All heavy atoms as an XYZ file, in Angstrom:
899
protein
N     101.780    112.922     83.033
C     102.515    111.743     83.407
C     101.537    110.693     83.949
O     100.817    110.945     84.883
C     103.531    112.124     84.482
C     103.995    110.937     85.278
S     105.113    111.272     86.668
C     104.352    112.580     87.558
N     101.507    109.560     83.286
C     100.656    108.456     83.701
C     101.413    107.612     84.710
O     102.592    107.292     84.528
C     100.294    107.596     82.494
C      99.352    106.478     82.809
C      99.160    105.508     81.632
C      98.427    106.167     80.496
N      98.064    105.199     79.452
N     100.748    107.225     85.820
C     101.352    106.417     86.878
C     100.543    105.160     87.022
O      99.309    105.186     87.096
C     101.375    107.186     88.221
C     101.858    106.301     89.348
C     102.190    108.435     88.084
N     101.226    104.003     87.053
C     100.562    102.716     87.214
C     101.013    102.128     88.557
O     102.217    101.960     88.800
C     100.897    101.742     86.065
C     100.207    100.403     86.294
C     100.478    102.335     84.745
N     100.055    101.841     89.438
C     100.328    101.268     90.763
C      99.637     99.922     90.861
O      98.651     99.664     90.151
C      99.775    102.199     91.843
C     100.324    103.631     91.821
C      99.519    104.524     92.759
C     101.793    103.624     92.190
N     100.134     99.065     91.733
C      99.517     97.744     91.908
C      99.201     97.483     93.368
O      99.844     98.012     94.272
C     100.464     96.631     91.391
O     101.687     96.687     92.099
C     100.689     96.746     89.907
N      98.178     96.680     93.570
C      97.767     96.209     94.896
C      97.729     94.684     94.856
O      97.195     94.091     93.912
C      96.371     96.754     95.283
C      96.270     98.246     95.468
C      94.808     98.643     95.618
C      97.057     98.680     96.673
N      98.260     94.050     95.875
C      98.346     92.585     95.879
C      96.978     91.923     96.035
O      96.794     90.805     95.551
C      99.295     92.117     96.990
C     100.731     92.564     96.803
C     101.571     92.102     97.992
C     101.306     92.067     95.507
N      96.059     92.558     96.701
C      94.716     91.994     96.809
C      93.698     93.023     96.325
O      93.897     94.223     96.496
C      94.401     91.550     98.247
O      94.406     92.673     99.100
N      92.600     92.560     95.728
C      91.615     93.512     95.230
C      90.956     94.254     96.379
O      90.880     93.751     97.498
C      90.613     92.629     94.462
C      90.827     91.245     94.956
C      92.216     91.172     95.487
N      90.455     95.437     96.090
C      89.718     96.171     97.113
C      88.519     95.367     97.591
O      87.886     94.675     96.803
C      89.273     97.447     96.417
C      90.123     97.559     95.208
C      90.509     96.177     94.838
N      88.191     95.429     98.890
C      87.012     94.732     99.379
C      85.722     95.364     98.874
O      85.706     96.556     98.583
C      87.134     94.825    100.888
C      87.942     96.053    101.135
C      88.877     96.154     99.935
N      84.687     94.585     98.823
C      83.395     95.093     98.452
C      82.843     95.981     99.554
O      83.061     95.731    100.742
C      82.420     93.934     98.219
O      81.105     94.405     98.060
N      82.119     97.024     99.182
C      81.493     97.890    100.198
C      80.506     97.125    101.048
O      80.243     97.489    102.173
C      80.773     99.033     99.506
C      81.628    100.228     99.129
C      80.767    101.312     98.521
C      82.406    100.757    100.299
N      79.966     96.038    100.510
C      79.007     95.227    101.272
C      79.635     94.702    102.557
O      78.925     94.417    103.516
C      78.487     94.060    100.438
C      77.710     94.527     99.253
O      77.170     95.624     99.224
N      77.665     93.701     98.226
N      80.953     94.533    102.578
C      81.637     93.975    103.737
C      82.515     94.978    104.472
O      83.383     94.596    105.257
C      82.529     92.800    103.295
C      81.724     91.754    102.549
O      80.626     91.428    102.964
N      82.235     91.248    101.473
N      82.304     96.272    104.212
C      83.208     97.272    104.770
C      82.724     97.957    106.057
O      83.530     98.492    106.803
C      83.557     98.334    103.740
O      82.371     99.048    103.383
N      81.438     97.944    106.290
C      80.878     98.607    107.463
C      79.752     97.787    108.096
O      79.219     96.874    107.473
C      80.330    100.004    107.091
O      79.290     99.858    106.149
C      81.393    100.944    106.578
N      79.433     98.159    109.317
C      78.277     97.585    109.987
C      77.640     98.654    110.861
O      78.250     99.706    111.120
C      78.677     96.368    110.844
C      79.693     96.628    111.923
C      79.262     96.823    113.232
C      81.054     96.681    111.637
C      80.200     97.095    114.223
C      81.968     96.940    112.619
C      81.537     97.132    113.921
O      82.460     97.401    114.909
N      76.407     98.442    111.274
C      75.681     99.420    112.071
C      75.952     99.222    113.543
O      75.967     98.102    114.043
C      74.160     99.282    111.864
C      73.723     99.860    110.518
O      74.278    100.861    110.079
N      72.767     99.234    109.890
N      76.179    100.342    114.257
C      76.310    100.334    115.694
C      75.255    101.306    116.235
O      75.267    102.479    115.897
C      77.727    100.812    116.149
C      77.791    100.942    117.659
C      78.778     99.828    115.631
N      74.347    100.813    117.075
C      73.302    101.686    117.614
C      73.926    102.904    118.298
O      74.880    102.807    119.094
C      72.571    100.807    118.625
C      72.820     99.410    118.132
C      74.191     99.425    117.543
N      73.426    104.085    117.989
C      73.916    105.307    118.577
C      75.130    105.907    117.879
O      75.483    107.043    118.102
N      75.806    105.127    117.046
C      76.992    105.612    116.331
C      76.784    105.684    114.834
O      77.405    106.468    114.134
C      78.189    104.672    116.592
C      78.919    104.954    117.862
C      80.192    104.129    117.873
C      81.251    104.827    118.677
N      82.483    104.094    118.700
N      75.995    104.769    114.287
C      75.787    104.692    112.874
C      76.703    103.656    112.221
O      77.007    102.651    112.815
N      77.166    103.972    111.008
C      78.022    103.039    110.263
C      79.461    103.089    110.792
O      80.020    104.158    110.968
C      78.025    103.374    108.784
C      76.641    103.426    108.124
C      75.963    102.107    108.044
N      76.574    101.252    107.058
C      76.372     99.955    106.981
N      75.544     99.362    107.837
N      76.945     99.227    106.090
N      80.030    101.909    111.024
C      81.397    101.794    111.526
C      82.150    100.855    110.601
O      81.630     99.825    110.162
C      81.396    101.225    112.984
C      82.787    100.982    113.481
C      80.649    102.165    113.906
N      83.410    101.202    110.304
C      84.242    100.366    109.434
C      84.593     99.054    110.129
O      84.905     99.039    111.300
C      85.517    101.089    109.035
C      85.287    102.296    108.163
C      86.599    103.021    107.885
C      86.376    104.226    107.029
N      85.814    105.367    107.745
N      84.561     97.964    109.369
C      84.927     96.655    109.937
C      86.444     96.569    110.095
O      87.207     97.311    109.447
C      84.482     95.495    109.006
O      85.171     95.600    107.758
C      82.980     95.480    108.782
N      86.888     95.703    110.954
C      88.324     95.482    111.175
C      88.978     95.047    109.865
O      90.062     95.496    109.520
C      88.531     94.426    112.261
C      89.950     93.928    112.407
C      91.019     94.956    112.691
N      90.759     95.749    113.866
C      91.334     96.929    114.109
N      92.177     97.437    113.245
N      91.083     97.587    115.189
N      88.335     94.147    109.119
C      88.895     93.651    107.858
C      89.087     94.808    106.864
O      90.126     94.868    106.164
C      88.000     92.588    107.256
N      88.120     95.750    106.793
C      88.239     96.878    105.886
C      89.371     97.788    106.317
O      90.185     98.232    105.472
C      86.918     97.639    105.834
C      86.928     98.801    104.893
C      87.038     98.603    103.515
C      86.818    100.117    105.353
C      87.054     99.668    102.617
C      86.835    101.196    104.469
C      86.942    100.965    103.113
O      86.972    102.016    102.256
N      89.457     98.098    107.609
C      90.549     98.950    108.111
C      91.900     98.310    107.821
O      92.846     98.994    107.416
C      90.393     99.164    109.624
C      89.258    100.076    110.001
C      89.249    100.208    111.535
C      87.982    100.799    112.049
N      87.954    100.854    113.501
N      91.987     97.000    108.052
C      93.244     96.300    107.796
C      93.640     96.346    106.315
O      94.795     96.591    105.969
C      93.181     94.836    108.242
C      93.155     94.680    109.747
O      93.446     95.648    110.479
O      92.826     93.566    110.206
N      92.661     96.145    105.430
C      92.935     96.180    104.001
C      93.411     97.569    103.588
O      94.389     97.707    102.873
C      91.694     95.794    103.151
C      92.046     95.793    101.695
C      92.536     94.770    100.975
C      91.979     96.915    100.826
N      92.797     95.172     99.684
C      92.472     96.504     99.573
C      91.563     98.237    100.957
C      92.552     97.337     98.467
C      91.665     99.100     99.863
C      92.140     98.620     98.621
N      92.728     98.614    104.060
C      93.114     99.984    103.718
C      94.530    100.305    104.192
O      95.315    100.908    103.448
C      92.149    100.999    104.325
C      90.951    101.237    103.437
C      90.058    102.292    103.950
N      90.721    103.542    104.300
C      90.098    104.615    104.778
N      88.812    104.594    104.942
N      90.770    105.688    105.071
N      94.870     99.898    105.402
C      96.212    100.138    105.950
C      97.244     99.429    105.069
O      98.249    100.012    104.645
C      96.292     99.667    107.381
C      97.648     99.909    108.040
C      97.878     99.084    109.292
N      97.886     97.683    108.927
C      97.079     96.772    109.466
N      96.234     97.085    110.405
N      97.140     95.515    109.057
N      97.000     98.151    104.780
C      97.941     97.365    103.975
C      98.079     97.941    102.565
O      99.167     98.025    102.010
C      97.520     95.892    103.909
C      97.611     95.187    105.250
O      98.248     95.748    106.186
O      97.022     94.102    105.385
N      96.944     98.304    101.975
C      96.974     98.876    100.611
C      97.740    100.175    100.594
O      98.524    100.430     99.657
C      95.535     99.061    100.121
N      97.522    101.036    101.575
C      98.238    102.307    101.647
C      99.759    102.073    101.704
O     100.506    102.754    101.020
C      97.770    103.136    102.838
N     100.184    101.099    102.495
C     101.624    100.810    102.574
C     102.134    100.265    101.244
O     103.248    100.616    100.815
C     101.931     99.846    103.724
C     102.063    100.584    105.009
C     101.201    100.566    106.060
C     103.088    101.505    105.369
N     101.640    101.403    107.041
C     102.802    101.988    106.658
C     104.244    101.962    104.736
C     103.598    102.902    107.302
C     105.055    102.876    105.377
C     104.736    103.346    106.642
N     101.375     99.407    100.594
C     101.796     98.871     99.302
C     101.978    100.039     98.292
O     102.947    100.040     97.515
C     100.782     97.898     98.758
C     100.756     96.572     99.490
C      99.616     95.705     99.038
O      99.273     95.686     97.856
N      98.997     94.985     99.960
N     101.055    100.973     98.320
C     101.132    102.108     97.413
C     102.332    103.007     97.736
O     103.072    103.421     96.856
C      99.831    102.919     97.452
C      98.596    102.199     96.909
C      97.336    102.987     97.189
C      98.736    101.907     95.421
N     102.537    103.292     99.015
C     103.656    104.143     99.439
C     104.996    103.550     99.021
O     105.905    104.279     98.622
C     103.629    104.345    100.958
C     102.557    105.276    101.428
C     102.568    105.372    102.943
C     101.405    106.189    103.463
N     101.389    106.305    104.918
N     105.118    102.211     99.116
C     106.367    101.551     98.755
C     106.730    101.717     97.282
O     107.874    101.599     96.889
C     106.307    100.065     99.117
C     106.380     99.761    100.606
C     106.088     98.258    100.848
C     107.720    100.155    101.204
N     105.705    102.006     96.445
C     105.913    102.205     95.028
C     106.361    103.633     94.712
O     106.624    103.969     93.557
C     104.661    101.825     94.254
C     104.341    100.339     94.407
C     102.997     99.980     93.862
O     102.766    100.087     92.644
N     102.079     99.561     94.727
N     106.429    104.467     95.750
C     106.898    105.858     95.642
C     106.178    106.648     94.533
O     106.823    107.242     93.632
C     108.403    105.919     95.445
C     109.160    105.292     96.602
C     110.641    105.546     96.474
C     111.473    104.879     97.513
N     111.055    104.793     98.842
N     104.864    106.691     94.583
C     104.117    107.454     93.577
C     104.230    108.943     93.826
O     104.497    109.377     94.947
C     102.671    106.993     93.776
C     102.600    106.667     95.240
C     103.947    106.090     95.569
N     104.012    109.760     92.795
C     103.969    111.190     93.005
C     102.698    111.556     93.769
O     101.796    110.749     93.912
C     103.942    111.766     91.580
C     103.367    110.681     90.754
C     103.796    109.383     91.403
N     102.662    112.782     94.264
C     101.478    113.285     94.955
C     100.731    114.195     93.985
O     101.282    115.213     93.540
C     101.871    114.052     96.231
C     102.674    113.182     97.176
N     102.092    112.196     97.923
C     103.987    113.160     97.443
C     103.024    111.605     98.645
N     104.201    112.152     98.364
N      99.521    113.827     93.671
C      98.709    114.603     92.738
C      97.895    115.630     93.521
O      97.245    115.294     94.501
C      97.782    113.697     91.934
C      98.507    112.764     90.988
C      98.806    111.466     91.369
C      98.870    113.192     89.735
C      99.488    110.612     90.520
C      99.544    112.360     88.862
C      99.840    111.050     89.249
N      97.931    116.884     93.050
C      97.193    117.939     93.750
C      95.970    118.362     92.970
O      95.045    118.931     93.550
C      98.094    119.158     93.993
O      98.625    119.604     92.729
C      99.226    118.808     94.951
N      95.933    118.107     91.684
C      94.795    118.513     90.867
C      93.903    117.310     90.535
O      94.029    116.238     91.096
N      92.982    117.558     89.585
C      92.086    116.487     89.162
C      92.859    115.388     88.429
O      93.791    115.673     87.699
C      91.016    117.044     88.238
C      90.043    118.061     88.833
C      89.117    118.597     87.768
C      89.246    117.425     89.968
N      92.437    114.156     88.670
C      93.054    113.007     88.020
C      91.978    112.067     87.506
O      90.875    112.002     88.055
C      93.991    112.230     88.963
C      95.182    113.076     89.350
C      93.264    111.719     90.189
N      92.286    111.369     86.435
C      91.432    110.262     86.005
C      92.050    108.970     86.527
O      93.265    108.839     86.610
C      91.289    110.220     84.481
O      92.514    109.983     83.877
N      91.205    108.051     86.951
C      91.661    106.819     87.592
C      91.029    105.640     86.863
O      89.792    105.620     86.646
C      91.279    106.784     89.084
C      91.672    105.460     89.715
C      91.924    107.944     89.829
N      91.824    104.656     86.541
C      91.342    103.383     85.979
C      91.799    102.270     86.918
O      92.974    102.149     87.190
C      91.882    103.128     84.560
O      91.504    104.226     83.721
C      91.353    101.814     83.993
N      90.836    101.507     87.410
C      91.107    100.387     88.303
C      90.841     99.103     87.530
O      89.714     98.900     87.038
C      90.205    100.441     89.543
C      90.371    101.780     90.258
C      90.516     99.266     90.498
C      89.217    102.113     91.214
N      91.871     98.279     87.390
C      91.737     97.007     86.661
C      91.843     95.863     87.659
O      92.888     95.685     88.295
C      92.793     96.894     85.576
C      92.631     95.692     84.692
S      91.145     95.692     83.668
C      91.480     97.051     82.557
N      90.764     95.109     87.812
C      90.728     93.971     88.706
C      91.084     92.698     87.962
O      90.776     92.592     86.778
C      89.333     93.806     89.308
C      88.726     94.979     90.090
C      87.258     94.737     90.389
C      89.536     95.209     91.365
N      91.697     91.713     88.644
C      91.888     90.422     87.982
C      90.526     89.843     87.564
O      89.517     90.078     88.221
C      92.542     89.559     89.076
C      93.171     90.545     89.999
C      92.282     91.751     89.982
N      90.547     89.115     86.480
C      89.323     88.574     85.915
C      88.548     87.706     86.911
O      87.321     87.698     86.889
C      89.650     87.749     84.651
C      88.459     87.489     83.764
S      87.706     89.005     83.152
C      88.595     89.242     81.646
N      89.234     87.010     87.808
C      88.551     86.095     88.727
C      88.055     86.771     90.007
O      87.605     86.100     90.903
C      89.488     84.945     89.086
C      90.751     85.393     89.816
O      90.997     86.596     89.927
N      91.505     84.442     90.303
N      88.111     88.116     90.069
C      87.597     88.825     91.247
C      86.069     88.670     91.294
O      85.375     88.986     90.336
C      87.965     90.329     91.180
O      89.363     90.452     91.055
C      87.490     91.061     92.440
N      85.579     88.183     92.415
C      84.155     87.918     92.555
C      83.411     89.183     92.927
O      83.976     90.154     93.406
C      83.928     86.856     93.633
C      84.554     85.522     93.256
C      84.413     84.520     94.350
N      83.021     84.360     94.739
C      82.614     83.762     95.831
N      83.491     83.240     96.655
N      81.333     83.663     96.114
N      82.095     89.170     92.710
C      81.223     90.273     93.127
C      81.195     91.400     92.110
O      81.808     91.353     91.056
N      80.428     92.417     92.482
C      80.279     93.592     91.626
C      81.548     94.439     91.650
O      82.036     94.792     92.730
C      79.106     94.468     92.100
C      77.764     93.786     91.929
O      77.682     92.812     91.145
O      76.792     94.241     92.533
N      82.032     94.785     90.505
C      83.251     95.575     90.405
C      83.009     96.974     90.986
O      83.877     97.531     91.671
C      83.709     95.693     88.952
N      81.812     97.565     90.731
C      81.583     98.932     91.197
C      81.572     99.078     92.717
O      81.798    100.146     93.249
C      80.297     99.500     90.591
C      79.053     98.734     90.998
O      79.139     97.507     91.261
O      77.981     99.357     91.061
N      81.350     97.984     93.454
C      81.393     98.034     94.907
C      82.797     98.187     95.445
O      83.010     98.324     96.648
C      80.792     96.761     95.517
C      79.290     96.844     95.608
O      78.713     97.915     95.494
N      78.657     95.733     95.841
N      83.816     98.146     94.569
C      85.207     98.200     95.007
C      85.868     99.545     94.760
O      87.004     99.754     95.149
C      85.978     97.066     94.330
C      85.384     95.720     94.754
C      85.932     94.587     93.957
N      85.230     93.352     94.268
C      85.576     92.521     95.257
N      86.568     92.814     96.035
N      84.882     91.438     95.468
N      85.161    100.447     94.126
C      85.746    101.744     93.786
C      86.121    102.536     95.050
O      87.224    103.049     95.151
C      84.813    102.565     92.876
C      84.659    101.863     91.521
C      85.292    103.989     92.728
C      83.604    102.493     90.629
N      85.208    102.648     95.990
C      85.446    103.479     97.169
C      86.684    103.033     97.933
O      87.505    103.860     98.334
C      84.238    103.474     98.104
C      84.480    104.347     99.348
C      83.216    104.654    100.068
C      83.449    105.477    101.325
N      84.414    106.543    101.245
N      86.844    101.724     98.130
C      88.008    101.228     98.870
C      89.314    101.586     98.135
O      90.288    101.991     98.774
C      87.903     99.731     99.097
N      89.314    101.453     96.833
C      90.512    101.768     96.079
C      90.849    103.267     96.166
O      91.997    103.635     96.396
C      90.324    101.352     94.591
N      89.839    104.118     96.023
C      90.073    105.565     96.116
C      90.489    105.958     97.528
O      91.366    106.818     97.706
C      88.840    106.347     95.672
C      88.409    106.167     94.228
C      87.225    107.043     93.921
C      89.558    106.412     93.258
N      89.876    105.371     98.538
C      90.268    105.647     99.937
C      91.738    105.279    100.164
O      92.436    105.984    100.856
C      89.384    104.868    100.911
C      87.980    105.457    101.049
O      87.731    106.570    100.545
O      87.132    104.779    101.668
N      92.202    104.176     99.549
C      93.601    103.786     99.751
C      94.523    104.775     99.082
O      95.636    105.063     99.595
C      93.845    102.365     99.232
O      93.750    102.310     97.817
N      94.144    105.337     97.938
C      94.966    106.371     97.286
C      95.092    107.602     98.158
O      96.160    108.185     98.281
C      94.361    106.767     95.924
C      94.393    105.722     94.814
C      93.641    106.236     93.582
C      95.824    105.367     94.458
N      93.992    107.975     98.807
C      94.008    109.126     99.693
C      94.847    108.826    100.939
O      95.684    109.640    101.346
C      92.592    109.516    100.097
C      92.541    110.734    100.993
C      91.114    111.182    101.263
O      90.253    111.149    100.371
N      90.872    111.628    102.472
N      94.666    107.658    101.531
C      95.405    107.297    102.733
C      96.913    107.228    102.465
O      97.732    107.554    103.326
C      94.886    105.968    103.286
C      95.418    105.675    104.673
C      94.605    104.593    105.366
O      93.388    104.534    105.198
O      95.260    103.830    106.112
N      97.289    106.825    101.250
C      98.703    106.730    100.895
C      99.295    108.083    100.513
O     100.495    108.191    100.303
C      98.895    105.746     99.759
N      98.446    109.097    100.386
C      98.923    110.414    100.004
C      99.133    110.608     98.512
O      99.729    111.584     98.075
N      98.641    109.672     97.720
C      98.745    109.791     96.251
C      97.882    110.953     95.785
O      98.265    111.743     94.918
C      98.373    108.496     95.539
C      98.451    108.640     94.042
C      99.246    107.353     96.029
N      96.705    111.082     96.357
C      95.812    112.235     96.132
C      95.511    112.855     97.458
O      95.482    112.157     98.499
C      94.507    111.826     95.381
C      94.787    111.331     93.983
C      93.702    110.831     96.188
N      95.287    114.164     97.468
C      94.969    114.815     98.724
C      93.580    114.421     99.191
O      93.339    114.191    100.373
C      95.055    116.339     98.540
C      94.821    117.112     99.809
C      95.019    118.589     99.597
C      94.779    119.321    100.923
N      95.012    120.729    100.788
N      92.641    114.332     98.250
C      91.279    113.967     98.558
C      90.722    113.152     97.382
O      90.965    113.535     96.229
C      90.431    115.229     98.797
C      89.088    114.908     99.383
O      88.273    114.202     98.788
N      88.839    115.433    100.576
N      89.970    112.100     97.680
C      89.487    111.278     96.555
C      88.451    112.001     95.711
O      88.069    111.486     94.665
C      89.020    109.906     97.027
C      87.911    109.940     98.050
O      87.372    111.018     98.334
O      87.587    108.872     98.590
N      88.021    113.196     96.107
C      87.150    113.993     95.243
C      87.874    114.449     93.967
O      87.236    114.829     92.997
C      86.664    115.255     95.979
C      85.641    114.973     97.046
C      85.195    116.227     97.712
N      86.328    116.711     98.516
C      86.310    117.813     99.261
N      85.244    118.568     99.262
N      87.358    118.146     99.974
N      89.215    114.411     94.001
C      90.007    114.763     92.832
C      89.899    113.736     91.727
O      90.297    113.978     90.593
C      91.507    114.826     93.206
C      91.909    115.872     94.183
C      93.319    115.631     94.639
O      93.546    115.454     95.800
N      94.283    115.597     93.728
N      89.407    112.559     92.065
C      89.398    111.411     91.125
C      88.110    111.395     90.313
O      87.058    110.917     90.778
C      89.553    110.106     91.904
S      91.048    110.041     92.932
N      88.183    111.918     89.129
C      87.007    111.965     88.273
C      87.486    112.181     86.833
O      88.173    113.177     86.588
C      86.092    113.083     88.716
S      84.480    113.040     87.951
N      87.229    111.330     85.941
C      86.384    110.143     86.033
C      87.128    108.953     86.656
O      88.334    108.948     86.736
C      86.041    109.820     84.577
C      87.245    110.287     83.837
C      87.747    111.516     84.576
N      86.322    107.976     87.083
C      86.849    106.725     87.596
C      86.253    105.596     86.774
O      85.021    105.534     86.598
C      86.492    106.520     89.088
C      87.004    105.179     89.585
C      87.067    107.647     89.939
N      87.106    104.745     86.249
C      86.685    103.595     85.463
C      87.158    102.352     86.178
O      88.280    102.284     86.647
C      87.306    103.664     84.070
C      87.140    102.422     83.188
C      85.684    102.273     82.778
C      88.029    102.518     81.974
N      86.287    101.369     86.306
C      86.684    100.088     86.886
C      86.319     98.977     85.927
O      85.256     99.027     85.284
C      86.077     99.863     88.302
C      86.720     98.651     88.970
C      84.571     99.767     88.224
C      86.574     98.623     90.458
N      87.198     97.981     85.811
C      86.981     96.909     84.859
C      87.710     95.678     85.344
O      88.461     95.731     86.325
C      87.525     97.328     83.490
C      86.916     96.561     82.340
O      86.119     95.608     82.560
O      87.256     96.894     81.171
N      87.474     94.572     84.696
C      88.216     93.338     84.940
C      89.034     93.057     83.688
O      88.606     93.334     82.587
C      87.268     92.159     85.186
C      86.566     92.225     86.517
C      85.732     90.956     86.714
N      85.164     90.929     88.026
C      83.979     91.445     88.347
N      83.280     92.089     87.431
N      83.543     91.379     89.581
N      90.243     92.497     83.906
C      91.070     92.232     82.752
C      92.109     91.185     83.026
O      92.114     90.552     84.083
N      92.991     91.013     82.086
C      94.036     90.008     82.133
C      95.202     90.539     82.958
O      96.276     90.799     82.437
C      94.451     89.610     80.728
C      95.359     88.415     80.738
O      95.374     87.631     81.692
N      96.141     88.261     79.683
N      94.978     90.741     84.264
C      96.022     91.202     85.186
C      96.106     90.213     86.336
O      95.127     89.602     86.727
C      95.761     92.633     85.713
C      95.869     93.651     84.585
C      94.420     92.732     86.395
N      97.320     90.061     86.880
C      97.536     89.153     88.023
C      97.081     89.781     89.332
O      96.636     89.112     90.228
C      99.002     88.799     88.123
C      99.578     88.090     86.915
C      99.294     86.612     86.970
O      99.300     86.039     88.063
O      99.063     86.035     85.872
N      97.296     91.102     89.452
C      96.960     91.844     90.659
C      96.175     93.093     90.259
O      96.194     93.491     89.091
C      98.214     92.252     91.464
C      98.946     91.027     91.993
C      99.141     93.114     90.642
N      95.512     93.702     91.205
C      94.762     94.930     90.913
C      95.733     96.011     90.478
O      96.766     96.236     91.104
C      94.009     95.370     92.174
O      93.092     94.364     92.557
C      93.229     96.660     91.925
N      95.397     96.659     89.386
C      96.241     97.708     88.804
C      95.451     99.031     88.793
O      94.301     99.040     88.348
C      96.655     97.331     87.374
O      97.287     96.065     87.417
C      97.592     98.361     86.780
N      96.067    100.080     89.297
C      95.416    101.398     89.306
C      96.285    102.350     88.482
O      97.453    102.549     88.765
C      95.291    101.929     90.750
C      94.494    100.965     91.612
C      94.653    103.324     90.757
C      94.437    101.356     93.081
N      95.672    102.905     87.452
C      96.349    103.867     86.595
C      95.783    105.246     86.889
O      94.565    105.455     86.871
C      96.134    103.524     85.115
O      96.585    102.158     84.899
C      96.922    104.462     84.205
N      96.693    106.189     87.157
C      96.306    107.552     87.492
C      96.951    108.494     86.496
O      98.125    108.374     86.199
C      96.772    107.939     88.913
C      96.249    106.902     89.926
C      96.298    109.328     89.290
C      96.952    106.942     91.238
N      96.132    109.425     85.987
C      96.639    110.365     85.013
C      96.089    111.764     85.318
O      94.894    111.901     85.563
C      96.162    109.949     83.616
C      97.041    110.369     82.535
C      96.714    109.613     81.238
O      95.834    108.755     81.213
O      97.386    109.949     80.246
N      96.939    112.777     85.376
C      96.430    114.122     85.648
C      95.503    114.566     84.521
O      95.699    114.240     83.354
C      97.677    115.006     85.651
C      98.841    114.121     85.606
C      98.366    112.747     85.177
N      94.472    115.301     84.923
C      93.536    115.866     83.943
C      93.941    117.302     83.683
O      94.369    118.019     84.599
C      92.122    115.836     84.481
C      91.537    114.454     84.464
C      90.108    114.452     84.904
N      89.307    115.459     84.221
C      88.117    115.900     84.659
N      87.596    115.427     85.745
N      87.484    116.806     83.974
N      93.761    117.757     82.477
C      94.020    119.179     82.210
C      93.033    120.020     83.014
O      91.899    119.610     83.240
C      93.795    119.321     80.712
C      93.299    118.028     80.210
C      93.325    117.021     81.320
N      93.501    121.181     83.450
C      92.600    122.095     84.192
C      91.466    122.497     83.283
O      91.671    122.761     82.110
C      93.385    123.322     84.688
C      94.412    122.970     85.723
C      93.839    122.330     86.990
O      92.752    122.731     87.424
O      94.464    121.398     87.509
N      90.284    122.572     83.829
C      89.106    122.934     83.010
C      88.936    124.427     82.927
O      89.313    125.192     83.718
C      87.860    122.288     83.644
C      87.907    120.763     83.756
C      86.677    120.273     84.464
C      87.988    120.170     82.371
C-alpha cells in the first residue's frame, strides 16, 4: 500500500538545524524544533498507517525550494518518526529526494518486501 503525505512547508536545511553549545555539543535550534513539531502534527492529521517494517521513501520538494535538496532528508525522516508513521527512521531505505511540479512537499511511503 502506497501512502502519500503532504507538508505545508519544506523541511529545513540541516545547515540551520543545530548549533554548538560548549560542554553539550550540537543542540537543535528553536526553529528546527518548531518545524518538526508542526510537521508531525500535519502528518498525524492525515491519519497515515504505522509502518513497522522497511519502507521506501520519496520526498518531492516544490521546484522553488532553495538550497541543497539532500540537506532536507533528515528533517523529513525525523518528522515521520515523530508522527509515528515509522517506528524509527532507520526503516527508511531507500530514500529519494527530488524537486518537482508540486505545490507543497510530498512524501510517498511504500512498504518494502522483506529481504
